[in-house]
C-alpha positions in Angstrom: -82.5 85.9 -76.1 -79.3 83.8 -76.8 -80.1 80.4 -78.1 -78.9 77.7 -75.8 -76.3 75.2 -77.3 -77.3 71.5 -77.8 -76.8 69.7 -74.5 -73.6 67.7 -74.1 -75.4 64.6 -72.7 -77.7 64.6 -75.7 -74.9 64.0 -78.2 -75.4 60.5 -79.6 -72.3 58.2 -79.7 -68.8 59.8 -80.1 -67.8 58.4 -76.7 -64.1 59.1 -77.1 -64.6 62.6 -78.0 -67.0 63.3 -75.0 -64.7 61.4 -72.6 -61.6 63.4 -73.8 -63.5 66.7 -73.2 -64.7 65.6 -69.7 -61.2 64.5 -68.8 -59.6 67.9 -69.8 -62.3 69.6 -67.7 -61.2 67.6 -64.7 -57.5 68.2 -65.3 -56.8 71.1 -67.7 -53.1 70.3 -67.4 -53.7 67.4 -69.8 -53.2 69.8 -72.6 -56.2 70.0 -74.8 -58.1 67.9 -77.4 -57.8 67.5 -81.1 -60.8 66.2 -82.8 -60.3 65.1 -86.4 -62.8 63.5 -88.7 -65.7 63.8 -91.1 -67.8 66.9 -91.5 -71.2 66.9 -89.7 -70.1 64.5 -87.0 -70.8 66.8 -84.0 -67.2 68.2 -83.5 -68.2 71.9 -83.1 -71.6 70.9 -81.4 -69.7 69.1 -78.7 -67.3 72.1 -78.0 -70.4 74.5 -77.8 -72.1 72.0 -75.5 -69.0 71.9 -73.3 -69.3 75.6 -72.4 -72.8 75.0 -70.9 -71.7 71.9 -69.1 -68.6 73.2 -67.3 -68.8 74.4 -63.8 -68.7 78.3 -63.5 -65.5 80.1 -62.4 -65.1 82.9 -59.8 -63.6 86.0 -61.5 -63.0 89.7 -60.6 -65.7 91.9 -62.2 -64.2 93.8 -65.0 -60.9 91.9 -65.2 -60.1 91.2 -68.9 -58.2 87.9 -68.1 -60.8 86.4 -65.7 -58.5 86.6 -62.7 -59.8 85.1 -59.5 -57.5 87.3 -57.1 -57.0 90.9 -57.5 -53.2 90.6 -57.5 -53.5 88.5 -60.6 -55.3 91.1 -62.6 -52.8 93.0 -64.8 -51.9 96.6 -64.0 -53.0 97.8 -67.4 -56.5 96.6 -66.9 -59.2 99.4 -66.7 -62.6 99.5 -65.1 -61.7 96.6 -62.6 -63.8 96.5 -59.5 -63.3 94.9 -56.1 -66.2 92.6 -56.7 -66.2 89.0 -57.6 -68.8 87.1 -59.5 -69.6 83.5 -60.8 -69.4 83.4 -64.6 -69.4 80.6 -67.1 -66.1 79.0 -67.9 -64.9 80.9 -71.1 -65.0 79.1 -74.4 -63.5 81.4 -77.0 -63.5 80.8 -80.8 -60.4 81.6 -82.8 -61.5 82.2 -86.4 -59.2 81.2 -89.3 -58.9 84.7 -90.6 -58.1 86.4 -87.2 -55.3 88.9 -87.3 -52.3 88.8 -84.9 -53.7 91.8 -83.0 -57.0 90.2 -82.5 -55.4 87.0 -81.1 -52.7 88.5 -78.8 -54.2 92.1 -78.3 -53.3 95.5 -79.5 -51.1 98.1 -77.8 -52.1 101.8 -78.1 -48.6 103.2 -79.0 -49.8 106.8 -79.3 -51.4 106.8 -75.9 -48.5 105.1 -74.3 -46.0 107.7 -75.8 -48.1 110.8 -75.3 -49.6 110.2 -72.0 -47.3 107.6 -70.5 -50.2 105.1 -70.0 -50.2 101.4 -70.9 -53.3 101.3 -73.0 -53.9 97.8 -74.2 -56.9 96.2 -76.0 -57.0 92.6 -74.8 -57.2 89.9 -77.5 -58.7 86.4 -77.7 -56.0 84.9 -75.5 -56.8 87.2 -72.6 -60.5 86.2 -72.9 -59.6 82.5 -73.0 -57.6 82.6 -69.8 -58.8 79.9 -67.3 -61.1 78.5 -70.0 -61.0 76.9 -73.5 -59.8 78.3 -76.9 -61.5 76.6 -79.7 -60.1 76.5 -83.3 -62.3 75.0 -86.0 -60.4 73.8 -89.1 -57.1 74.1 -87.0 -55.2 72.4 -89.8 -55.8 75.5 -92.0 -54.4 77.9 -89.4 -51.8 80.4 -90.6 -48.3 79.5 -89.6 -47.4 82.7 -87.8 -50.6 82.3 -85.6 -49.5 78.6 -84.9 -46.1 79.9 -83.7 -47.8 82.3 -81.4 -50.1 79.7 -80.0 -47.1 77.3 -79.4 -45.2 80.0 -77.5 -48.2 80.9 -75.3 -49.3 77.3 -74.7 -45.7 76.5 -73.5 -45.3 79.5 -71.2 -48.9 80.2 -70.0 -48.3 83.9 -70.6 -49.0 86.2 -73.5 -46.4 88.8 -74.1 -47.0 91.7 -76.5 -44.1 93.9 -77.5 -44.3 97.0 -79.7 -41.8 99.9 -80.1 -39.9 98.9 -76.9 -43.1 98.6 -74.8 -44.1 95.3 -73.3 -47.5 94.0 -72.0 -47.9 90.7 -70.2 -50.9 88.7 -69.0 -51.6 85.2 -68.0 -53.0 83.0 -70.8 -53.7 79.5 -69.5 -56.3 77.7 -71.5 -57.2 74.3 -72.8 -56.7 74.2 -76.6 -59.5 72.4 -78.5 -59.0 72.0 -82.2 -61.2 70.3 -84.9 -60.7 69.7 -88.5 -61.0 67.4 -91.6 -57.7 65.6 -92.3 -58.6 65.6 -96.0 -58.2 69.5 -96.0 -54.6 69.4 -94.9 -52.1 68.1 -92.3 -51.4 69.6 -89.0 -47.9 70.9 -88.2 -46.1 68.4 -86.0 -45.1 71.1 -83.5 -48.8 72.0 -82.9 -49.9 68.4 -83.0 -47.7 67.5 -80.1 -49.1 70.3 -78.0 -52.5 68.6 -77.9 -52.8 66.3 -74.9 -55.4 64.0 -76.5 -56.4 63.2 -80.0 -59.7 61.7 -81.1 -60.9 60.5 -84.5 -64.6 60.8 -85.2 -66.5 59.0 -88.0 -70.1 59.2 -89.3 -72.1 56.5 -87.5 -72.8 53.4 -89.8 -75.5 52.0 -87.5 -79.0 52.9 -88.7 -80.6 53.0 -85.4 -77.9 55.5 -84.1 -78.4 57.7 -87.1 -82.1 57.8 -86.5 -81.5 58.7 -82.9 -79.3 61.6 -84.0 -82.1 62.9 -86.3 -84.7 62.5 -83.6 -82.8 64.4 -80.9 -81.8 67.2 -83.3 -85.4 67.5 -84.5 -86.8 67.5 -81.0 -84.2 70.2 -80.0 -85.2 72.5 -82.8 -89.0 71.8 -82.6 -89.4 72.3 -78.8 -86.1 73.5 -77.3 -87.5 74.1 -73.8 -88.9 70.6 -73.4 -85.8 69.0 -74.8 -83.5 71.1 -72.5 -85.6 70.1 -69.4 -84.8 66.5 -70.0 -81.1 66.8 -70.8 -80.2 69.7 -68.4 -80.6 67.2 -65.6 -78.1 64.8 -67.2 -75.7 67.7 -67.9 -75.9 68.7 -64.2 -75.1 65.1 -63.2 -72.0 65.1 -65.4 -71.0 68.6 -64.0 -71.2 67.2 -60.4 -69.1 64.2 -61.4 -66.5 66.6 -62.8 -66.4 68.7 -59.6 -66.1 65.5 -57.4 -63.3 64.2 -59.7 -61.4 67.5 -59.4 -61.4 67.1 -55.6 -60.5 63.4 -55.7 -57.6 63.9 -58.3 -54.8 64.7 -55.9 -55.5 61.6 -53.9 -55.4 58.9 -56.6 -52.7 56.4 -55.7 -50.3 55.7 -58.5 -48.2 52.5 -58.1 -44.7 52.4 -59.4 -45.7 49.5 -61.7 -48.1 51.8 -63.5 -45.3 54.3 -64.1 -43.2 51.5 -65.6 -46.2 50.5 -67.8 -46.4 54.0 -69.1 -42.7 54.1 -69.9 -42.8 50.6 -71.6 -45.7 51.6 -73.7 -44.1 54.7 -75.0 -40.8 52.9 -75.7 -42.6 50.2 -77.6 -44.5 52.8 -79.7 -41.4 54.8 -80.3 -42.9 58.0 -79.3 -40.5 61.0 -79.0 -39.7 62.7 -75.8 -41.5 62.2 -72.5 -44.7 64.2 -73.1 -46.4 60.9 -74.0 -45.8 59.3 -70.7 -46.8 62.4 -68.7 -50.0 62.9 -70.7 -51.0 59.2 -70.5 -50.4 59.4 -66.6 -52.4 62.5 -66.1 -55.3 61.4 -68.3 -55.5 58.0 -66.7 -55.5 59.7 -63.3 -58.4 61.9 -64.4 -60.3 58.9 -65.7 -59.7 57.1 -62.4 -61.0 60.1 -60.4 -64.1 60.5 -62.6 -64.9 56.7 -62.0 -64.4 57.2 -58.3 -61.4 54.8 -58.2 -58.8 55.1 -55.4 -55.9 53.5 -57.3 -54.7 53.9 -60.8 -54.8 50.6 -62.7 -53.8 49.1 -66.1 -57.4 49.2 -67.0 -57.3 53.0 -66.9 -54.1 53.1 -69.0 -55.3 50.7 -71.6 -58.6 52.7 -72.2 -56.8 56.0 -72.4 -53.7 55.1 -74.4 -55.3 55.4 -77.9 -56.4 59.0 -77.4 -53.2 60.0 -75.5 -50.6 58.4 -77.8 -51.9 57.9 -81.3 -51.0 61.3 -82.5 -47.5 61.0 -81.2 -46.3 58.1 -83.3 -43.9 58.4 -86.2 -45.5 57.5 -89.5 -45.0 54.0 -90.8 -45.6 53.9 -94.5 -45.7 50.1 -94.4 -48.5 49.9 -91.8 -51.8 50.7 -93.2 -53.7 49.9 -90.0 -53.6 53.5 -88.7 -52.1 54.9 -85.5 -55.0 54.1 -83.2 -54.8 50.4 -84.2 -51.1 50.4 -83.6 -51.6 51.8 -80.2 -54.3 49.2 -79.3 -52.1 46.4 -80.6 -49.1 47.6 -78.5 -51.3 48.0 -75.4 -52.4 44.4 -75.8 -48.9 43.2 -76.1 -47.3 45.3 -73.3 -50.2 45.1 -70.8 -51.3 41.6 -71.5 
C-alpha cells in the first residue's frame, strides 16, 4: 500500500506558499511557483500534499499525455482505448540527474527506419501534461535541461527531433521549483518563467514549532486517525478551488485596477509586461477563491509580493530584500 502524503491543510504556517499553490490550481496560466528557503521548512511536503488535494482530471485510458479528448492523443501513442477515467492530477518529479531523453522522451530510430513506425518512449514532460512538474533544488539543474524547460514552457508543446524524424505532443504543466538560495543562484531566464515566488523561513515562534512536531508525530504514529481529521479540511479546500475555477471568468476587473498594475510595475522597474499580466491573473484567482465579484486593490496588494519580488533588478544599495521593496512600493502606489 502506497503511503499517503502529509495532508495539505495540516501544514503549519507557510501561508504564502500554500496560497500560491492554491492559486495556481485555480488558474494554471499563472505560470508556476518558485519556493526558496531553508531546508526542512515543508517545501517538498507541500508539493506532495498538493497532489492529494487537487481535483481529479478526466483522461483517455492509456493515453501517455493524459489527453481528455481522443483527437488530442498523439498518433504515435500505443495501447490507447476509447474509454475515459477520472485520475489524480499528475504531479511529476524531475530529478536533478535526469538525462535529456528521460525528460523529453526517446525516439526509437531503428524501429522507425526498419518498420516505418513512430516508436516513441514518452518522457517526464508527457506525464506532466495537464498537471504539475516538480523540481527540487531547481537552482542546481543543468543548463541544457533548463533550456529545454524554457522552450516547452513557452510553447506548451514538446518537440523531439532525431535523424530527421520529429515527434510532438502537448506539454502544458505548472512548474513548481524549490531550492536553497545558499546553494546557487537561479538563471534569470528560468526565474522569470515562474509566475509566483515565495520565500519560506524556519518558524521562530515556539508554539508554532511545537505544533509542527505534534502534527508530524501524530501523522507517523497513527496515520489513519490523523488523515480522518485533515481529509475533511482538504476536501473543503478542493471544493473551494473548483468553485473558484467556475467563478474566475466572471470576475469584474475595473480599468482603475489595470492602471494600478501598470503603475506598480513601472515604480518597481520590472522588465517587460509579464509582471502586470501575472499580477492581474493571480489577483483574479484570489478574488474568485474568496468569492468576490469585483477585483480590488486589496487583492492586488496581498498578491504583489509573491507575483513581483522575483522580477526586480538587483539593487546593491538596498539591503531590505526584494519582498520588502515590493511591500514599500505597494504602500506608496496604492495608498
